[in-house]
matplotlib code that plots the C-alpha trace (Angstrom):
import matplotlib.pyplot as plt

x = [-1.5, -1.4, -1.2, -4.9, -6.1, -3.8, -5.8, -9.0, -8.2, -6.7, -10.3, -12.1, -10.4, -11.0, -14.8, -14.6, -12.9, -15.1, -17.7, -16.2, -15.4, -11.9, -10.8, -11.7, -9.8, -6.7, -7.2, -7.8, -4.6, -2.5, -3.3, -2.1, 1.0, 1.6, 0.3, 1.4, 4.1, 3.7, 6.1, 3.5, 0.4, 2.2, 3.3, 0.2, -1.4, 1.3, 0.2, -3.6, -2.0, 0.0, -2.8, -5.3, -3.0, -2.2, -6.3, -6.6, -3.3, -1.2, 1.7, 4.1, 2.8, 2.4, 6.1, 6.8, 4.8, 6.5, 9.8, 8.9, 7.3, 10.7, 12.6, 9.8, 10.1, 13.8, 13.4, 10.9, 13.9, 11.6, 12.3, 8.2, 7.5, 10.8, 9.4, 6.0, 8.1, 9.7, 7.2, 5.1, 8.3, 8.0, 4.3, 5.3, 7.7, 5.5, 2.4, 5.3, 6.6, 10.0, 10.6, 14.0, 13.5, 10.0, 12.2, 15.2, 13.3, 11.1, 14.0, 15.2, 11.6, 12.8, 15.7, 15.0, 12.4, 11.9, 8.9, 5.5, 4.4, 7.3, 6.1, 3.1, 3.9, 5.7, 2.9, 2.3, 6.4, 6.2, 2.5, 4.5, 7.5, 5.4, 4.0, 7.0, 8.8, 5.5, 6.1, 9.9, 8.3, 10.6, 7.6, 9.1, 10.4, 6.9, 5.1, 7.2, 6.4, 2.7, 2.9, 4.2, 2.2, -0.8, 1.1, 0.9, -2.2, -3.4, -1.3, -2.3, -6.0, -5.3, -8.5, -8.2, -4.3, -5.4, -8.1, -5.4, -2.9, -5.6, -6.4, -2.6, -2.2, -5.2, -3.5, 0.0, -2.2, -3.8, -0.2, 0.8, -2.4, -3.8, -7.0, -9.1, -6.2, -7.0, -10.5, -10.3, -8.3, -10.4, -13.4, -11.9, -10.9, -14.8, -16.2, -13.7, -15.8, -19.0, -18.2, -16.1, -15.9, -18.9, -17.0, -14.1, -13.6, -15.7, -12.3, -12.0, -15.3, -14.1, -11.0, -12.2, -14.7, -11.8, -9.8, -12.9, -13.8, -10.4, -10.8, -13.5, -12.5, -9.7, -11.9, -14.4, -17.5, -17.9, -21.4, -19.8, -16.9, -18.9, -21.0, -18.1, -16.4, -19.4, -19.8, -16.2, -16.2, -19.4, -17.7, -14.3, -16.4, -18.1, -15.0, -12.9, -10.7, -8.2, -6.2, -8.9, -11.2, -8.2, -8.2, -11.6, -12.0, -9.0, -11.1, -13.7, -12.1, -10.3, -14.0, -15.0, -11.9, -12.3, -16.2, -14.3, -16.1, -12.7, -15.1, -16.2, -12.8, -10.5, -11.9, -12.1, -8.2, -7.6, -9.8, -8.0, -4.3, -5.1, -5.7, -2.4, -0.4, -1.9, -0.8, 2.2, 1.2, 3.9, 2.5, -0.8, 0.6, 1.9, -1.0, -3.3, -0.6, -0.4, -4.9, -4.4, -2.2, -4.3, -7.2, -5.2, -4.1, -7.7, -8.5, -5.1, -3.4, -0.2, 2.1, 0.1, -0.2, 3.8, 3.7, 2.2, 4.5, 7.8, 5.9, 5.4, 8.6, 10.2, 8.4, 8.6, 12.5, 12.5, 10.4, 12.3, 9.1, 10.3, 6.7, 5.5, 8.9, 8.0, 4.3, 5.5, 7.8, 5.0, 3.1, 6.1, 6.4, 2.5, 3.1, 6.3, 4.8, 2.0, 4.4, 6.6, 9.8, 11.6, 15.1, 12.5, 10.6, 13.7, 15.2, 12.1, 11.7, 14.5, 14.2, 10.9, 12.8, 15.5, 12.7, 11.2, 14.3, 15.3, 11.9, 12.0, 8.3, 8.9, 7.9, 11.2, 9.1, 8.1, 9.8, 6.6, 6.2, 3.9, 2.1, 1.8, -2.1, -4.5, -2.9, -3.5, -0.8, 0.8, 3.4, 6.0, 6.7, 10.2, 7.9, 8.7, 5.7, 4.7, 1.7, -0.3, -0.9, 2.9, 3.3, 0.6, 2.1, 5.2, 4.6, 6.5, 10.1, 11.6, 12.1, 13.8, 14.0, 16.1, 18.2, 19.3, 20.3, 22.3, 24.9, 27.4, 28.8, 32.7, 33.4, 34.2]
y = [-13.6, -10.4, -6.9, -6.1, -9.3, -9.0, -5.6, -7.6, -10.3, -8.0, -6.0, -9.3, -9.9, -6.5, -6.9, -10.5, -9.1, -5.7, -8.6, -10.4, -13.1, -13.2, -16.8, -16.5, -13.3, -14.8, -17.2, -15.2, -13.0, -15.8, -17.1, -13.5, -14.1, -17.5, -16.5, -12.7, -11.3, -7.9, -6.7, -3.7, -5.6, -8.1, -4.7, -4.7, -7.7, -8.3, -5.2, -6.6, -9.9, -7.8, -5.8, -9.2, -11.2, -7.8, -7.5, -11.3, -11.7, -13.8, -11.7, -13.8, -14.3, -10.5, -10.0, -13.1, -11.2, -8.2, -9.5, -10.7, -7.5, -6.0, -8.2, -7.3, -3.2, -3.7, -5.1, -2.6, -0.2, 2.7, 4.6, 4.9, 1.5, 0.5, 3.4, 1.9, -1.7, -0.6, 0.3, -2.7, -4.0, -1.8, -2.6, -6.5, -6.1, -3.7, -6.1, -8.7, -6.7, -6.5, -2.8, -2.3, -3.8, -1.2, 1.4, 0.5, 0.3, 3.5, 5.3, 3.8, 4.5, 8.6, 8.4, 6.9, 10.6, 12.6, 11.4, 12.8, 9.7, 9.0, 12.2, 10.9, 7.7, 10.3, 10.2, 6.6, 6.0, 8.2, 6.8, 2.8, 4.3, 6.0, 2.6, 1.2, 3.6, 3.2, 0.0, 0.3, 2.6, 5.7, 8.7, 11.7, 10.0, 8.0, 11.5, 13.3, 10.9, 10.8, 15.3, 14.5, 12.2, 14.1, 17.1, 15.0, 14.2, 17.8, 19.0, 16.0, 16.1, 12.5, 11.8, 8.4, 8.5, 11.4, 8.9, 6.0, 8.8, 9.8, 6.1, 5.8, 8.9, 7.3, 4.4, 7.1, 8.8, 5.6, 4.4, 7.3, 8.0, 11.2, 9.8, 12.6, 12.7, 9.1, 9.7, 12.8, 11.2, 7.9, 10.1, 12.7, 9.3, 8.4, 11.7, 11.5, 8.1, 9.8, 12.9, 11.4, 7.7, 6.4, 5.0, 3.4, 0.1, -0.7, -1.6, 2.6, 2.5, -0.6, 0.3, 4.2, 2.3, -0.3, 2.7, 4.4, 1.6, 1.3, 4.9, 4.8, 1.5, 3.4, 6.6, 4.1, 4.4, 0.4, 0.8, 3.2, 1.2, -2.0, -0.2, 0.7, -2.5, -4.4, -2.7, -3.1, -6.6, -7.0, -5.6, -7.4, -10.6, -9.7, -9.0, -12.2, -9.4, -11.6, -9.0, -6.9, -10.0, -10.3, -6.6, -6.5, -10.2, -8.0, -5.0, -7.3, -9.0, -5.8, -4.2, -7.6, -7.5, -3.6, -4.8, -7.5, -9.9, -12.4, -15.9, -14.1, -12.4, -15.2, -17.5, -14.1, -13.3, -17.2, -16.6, -13.4, -15.3, -17.5, -15.4, -13.2, -16.5, -17.5, -14.2, -13.4, -10.4, -10.5, -6.8, -8.2, -11.1, -8.7, -7.0, -10.2, -11.5, -8.2, -8.3, -12.3, -11.2, -8.8, -11.4, -13.3, -11.0, -10.0, -14.0, -13.2, -16.2, -14.3, -17.5, -17.6, -14.2, -14.1, -17.4, -14.5, -12.0, -14.4, -15.3, -11.2, -10.3, -13.1, -11.6, -7.7, -8.0, -9.7, -6.6, -4.4, -2.7, -0.7, 0.1, -3.4, -4.3, -1.2, -2.1, -6.0, -4.9, -2.1, -5.8, -7.3, -4.8, -5.3, -9.1, -9.3, -6.5, -8.6, -11.7, -9.4, -10.4, -7.0, -8.5, -9.1, -5.5, -3.8, -4.9, -4.3, -0.7, -0.3, -1.7, 0.5, 3.4, 2.4, 2.0, 5.1, 7.3, 5.5, 6.0, 9.7, 9.4, 12.1, 16.0, 18.2, 21.1, 19.4, 16.0, 13.9, 10.7, 10.6, 7.6, 6.3, 8.0, 10.3, 13.3, 16.2, 16.1, 18.9, 18.4, 21.1, 21.8, 19.3, 16.4, 16.5, 16.5, 18.1, 17.9, 20.8, 22.3, 22.6, 24.4, 26.8, 29.1, 28.9, 30.0, 29.1, 29.6, 27.0, 22.9, 21.7, 18.7, 20.1, 22.3, 19.1, 17.6, 20.0, 20.1, 18.2, 16.7, 16.9, 20.1, 23.6]
z = [-36.6, -38.1, -36.7, -37.3, -36.5, -32.7, -32.3, -32.9, -30.6, -27.7, -28.0, -27.9, -24.4, -23.0, -23.5, -21.9, -19.0, -18.6, -18.8, -15.4, -17.8, -17.0, -17.7, -21.3, -21.8, -20.7, -23.2, -25.9, -24.7, -24.3, -27.9, -29.3, -27.2, -28.8, -32.1, -32.9, -35.0, -33.9, -31.5, -30.4, -29.9, -28.0, -25.9, -25.1, -24.4, -22.1, -20.5, -20.2, -19.0, -16.1, -15.3, -15.0, -12.9, -10.4, -9.6, -9.3, -6.6, -8.7, -8.0, -9.5, -12.7, -13.4, -12.5, -14.7, -17.6, -16.5, -17.2, -20.6, -21.2, -21.0, -23.7, -25.8, -25.6, -25.9, -29.5, -30.2, -29.4, -28.5, -24.7, -23.8, -23.9, -22.1, -19.3, -19.0, -18.8, -15.9, -14.1, -14.5, -13.0, -10.2, -9.7, -9.6, -6.6, -5.0, -5.0, -4.0, -1.0, -2.5, -1.7, -2.3, -5.7, -6.5, -5.2, -8.2, -10.9, -9.8, -9.8, -13.4, -14.9, -13.8, -15.3, -18.9, -18.9, -22.6, -23.9, -23.8, -22.7, -19.8, -18.3, -18.5, -16.3, -14.2, -11.6, -11.5, -10.5, -7.8, -6.6, -6.3, -4.7, -2.4, -1.6, -1.4, 0.9, 3.3, 2.9, 4.8, 6.8, 5.7, 6.1, 4.8, 1.3, 1.0, 2.0, -0.4, -3.4, -2.4, -2.9, -6.7, -7.7, -6.7, -8.2, -11.3, -11.2, -11.0, -13.8, -15.9, -14.8, -14.2, -11.4, -11.8, -10.5, -7.8, -6.7, -5.9, -4.8, -1.8, -1.2, -0.8, 1.7, 3.8, 4.3, 5.2, 8.0, 9.7, 9.7, 12.0, 13.7, 12.1, 11.5, 10.7, 7.6, 7.4, 6.9, 5.1, 1.6, 0.9, 1.1, -1.2, -3.2, -3.4, -4.2, -7.7, -7.8, -7.8, -9.9, -12.4, -12.8, -14.5, -16.9, -14.7, -13.2, -9.5, -7.8, -7.7, -5.6, -3.8, -2.5, -1.5, 0.8, 2.1, 2.9, 4.6, 6.5, 8.0, 9.0, 10.5, 12.9, 13.9, 14.9, 16.9, 14.2, 14.1, 12.4, 9.7, 9.1, 8.6, 5.7, 4.1, 4.3, 3.0, 0.2, -0.9, 0.3, -2.3, -5.7, -4.5, -4.5, -7.9, -9.6, -8.4, -6.5, -4.3, -2.8, -1.3, -0.3, 1.7, 3.1, 3.9, 6.2, 7.7, 8.5, 9.5, 11.8, 13.6, 13.6, 15.2, 17.8, 18.5, 20.1, 21.8, 19.5, 19.5, 18.7, 15.5, 14.9, 14.7, 11.9, 9.8, 10.6, 9.6, 5.9, 5.5, 6.3, 4.0, 1.1, 2.4, 2.3, -1.2, -2.9, -1.2, 0.5, 3.3, 4.7, 5.4, 6.9, 9.8, 10.1, 10.7, 12.8, 14.9, 15.1, 16.7, 18.8, 20.2, 20.2, 22.4, 25.0, 25.5, 26.1, 28.0, 26.2, 26.5, 25.1, 22.0, 21.7, 21.7, 18.7, 16.8, 17.6, 16.5, 13.5, 12.5, 13.8, 10.9, 8.4, 9.3, 9.5, 6.6, 4.3, 6.5, 8.0, 10.7, 11.8, 12.2, 14.1, 16.2, 17.3, 17.9, 20.4, 21.9, 22.6, 23.8, 26.5, 27.7, 27.9, 29.7, 31.8, 33.0, 32.9, 35.6, 33.2, 33.7, 31.6, 28.5, 29.3, 29.7, 26.1, 24.5, 25.9, 24.2, 21.0, 20.5, 21.6, 18.3, 15.8, 16.7, 16.2, 13.0, 11.8, 13.5, 14.7, 16.9, 16.3, 15.8, 17.9, 21.3, 21.2, 22.1, 19.7, 16.6, 16.1, 19.7, 19.7, 17.2, 16.8, 14.0, 12.4, 9.5, 6.7, 5.7, 2.5, 3.3, 4.0, 7.7, 9.7, 13.3, 15.7, 14.2, 17.5, 17.7, 14.4, 14.7, 17.6, 16.3, 12.7, 9.6, 10.6, 9.1, 9.5, 12.2, 11.2, 8.0, 10.0, 12.7, 9.6, 8.2, 10.9, 9.8, 13.2, 14.1, 12.3, 14.1]

ax = plt.figure().add_subplot(projection="3d")
ax.plot(x, y, z, "-o")
ax.set_aspect("equal")
plt.show()
């Protein structure tokens, strides 16, 4: 298959894919991969296969094609191709929750700079790295990466990237419980879709609606949460987007749990867990198990709650997800207080505070914890964040966290 024929077949596959004929598109692209002698064409078709498998939640296949693409990029001996292939490798590992590998591959991308195309990918690299740091609960570095990605998006007038970063920032602020910002950023993403997204994939609309649903639920606006989640789920079902279906099912379950409708929540958690297991989203599985635990606690089935916690703890430890561990210690503390088991209670109180210290989840101004309840937060230029109410009366006097880190103990 020559260069022109390769190009025609790739375009044919893209047309089929955009018409929701995914399996037909995959067959066309696989034929190109088998028969084409054009390395640049092979590289492009591998990119199409990587994107398609990512959206279907076939992350192991995504990784497999990313590895092949690296070899093709080396064959082409072009730094632009190599940078793009390392970014795809980073994204594949991010989807499989291999966060340390993601960060490593992202750093490789950033070290390969020099060409215009490579520089245009910097924003996407920063976004992927930010998502990985967030998965590891390293919040300052996550925020730093998201802000870099946002700067690249603004400098390159890349509205699609800006939309994706806004969704990640919504997730970031949901995790540290500034629910006002958790809603603001996905609403901004939805505005970008409305203003610029006429030719975009519907996944951008679905993604912004899902993150709005999560924020609305946290704010107790359950009817709004349900409306947004239903719209997101509708698009996910139309496009066969299994990862988003799993997240929407989790959100539906959480909404029902917030209404104390445990019997409706349980089957939704089960369906979400099934898809999360199938696609390998271990971070999502932790969230599902946290929801299931809370349902058992509502029903006062404390031993069943502890069983769910044990499964979630194993996953959180395997991923290095510190926030997941903190939440689990908090739930254990409540369970063992109810059971009046003092030794176990003390153990989890200690571990909870160790997690808070390790993640620096406290305000450097007042010393109170961050992420315990809904609070307005403000980040300084160094990406350390504080209670907004603590920063306002003190004014811009520099960052107390940075000052503390710069003091070297042991020197006089």
